N, C-alpha and C positions, 0 to 999 in steps of 0.2 A: 758351216763356216773354213775356210780354208787354213792350212796349215801351215806360217810360213817358215823354210829354209833358215840354218842358222849360218848370218853370214851380218855382219857390222857392218850396224847402223850408218855410219861413218863413209860405207864403199857408196852406196846408194848417191845420185841425184838430191840435194834440200833445193824445200824456197821456203821463206823468210811467212810468216802467218802470225796472226795475235790475235786467237779465238778463244775463248771460255771452252773450259774442256771442265765433265763433268769426271769424275775417276772414283772407286769404292776400294780401298782394300779392308780383310774380314769384313766391319761390318762400319766403317769407317768412313762417312763423305766427304769425300773434299771434292773443291773449284778452284782453277790454274790456270795460265795464261799460257799460249804453246806462245813460243821463239822463232820452231820453225818443221818443218815437216817431211818427213821421206817416205815410199813406200813403207819402208822397214819399220818406220816408229817416227818418232816425236821430241823435240824438248819440251817441256814445261818448267815457268821462272816461278818456283818458291822458295819460298826459306824453309820450308814443313818436308824435309826430302824423306823419304822412306828408304829401310835395308837394300841394299843390292840382291837383287833374285824377291824384293816382294813381288805379286801379281797384282796389277789393277786391271777390275775394266772397265775402260775407257767406251764416253760420249759427248761426241762434241758433232756441227756441223758448218759446213766450208763455207766462205762466203760464196753469195750468189747462189745456193742450193740451200734446196728444202728438206734433202732426207738427212735424218739421224745417222749419223758413224760409229756404229760401236767394234769395238775392239775389247779382245783380250790382252792383257798391255806385262810387259816383266821387265822391274826396272834394273838397267845394266851397268849403268854409269852415276854418280853423283855429285855434284860443287855443294857442300853446306853453306861457305859467305862468297861474295865478289873480294877482288881484295880492291880497297881507297882509289878511287880513277883509274882502272881496269877490268878486263875482262878475267874471266868468265863472269857472267851472270849468273847470281844462284840458283840451284836449281837439276832434275833430275833427264838423264835422257832416258826412251820408254821404248822396249824395242815389243812391236804389231807380234806374237805367237799365234793369235788363231784371227784373222778378219777376214769376211767375205771378199768375195771378188768382186760385185756391186762396187762397197765398199772402197776397197783397192783400187777400182780403177778408176773412181773419181780421183781420190788422192794424186795417181798420176796424169791423171787431167789438168789439175790442180797444177802440177806439178812443170807440163808441158807451157801450157798455156807462160806461169815463169817464166822458161827456159826463151821462150819465142817473145820475151819483152809485150806480150798483149793484155797483161794483168796495170791493172788503175790502180794509184796508189790509195784507191776506197777499198778495193776488194780484197786487198793485202789486209785490212784491217776491219773486221768487221767491227758495225754499226751496233753499239752497246750500253745505254744509257742510266750511267750506275750514279744520275742526282738525288736520287731516293735512301740508300745506302748512304748513312755519315761514319760507318767504321766495318770495309767492306773483311778486313781480316778476322776481329770479332765477333761476324759471323762465323767465319769458317771454321772457326776456334768451337765453339759451340756445339 
């Protein structure tokens, strides 16, 4: 694992992405969707925010990539509720504290492809079949 320098996540280029992220904080396993990603972190859309400073173990895959990305992250900011009809979306910003060079490069390549506008609409959103899940939020909370 490479250790990330302490930089503000918003200083890095970001790309929109909606993939399911499994994450663990203490003994609690959760999953939520990303809104965007940078080389140094990601934004998780959730109403179940964790305290600032909480350490989480993240795992997810990027669209069109078979490799599972894992990283140790820290909650650096959170927004518990959205304002009616406006941003911000409820969720939390996660800063990667430890991530392998290979995983960081996969994220960087995804962002480069987005910046060069060669990502298709399908690549921005990972295909997820939730037809069999009647109540996703109850699954998370159990």
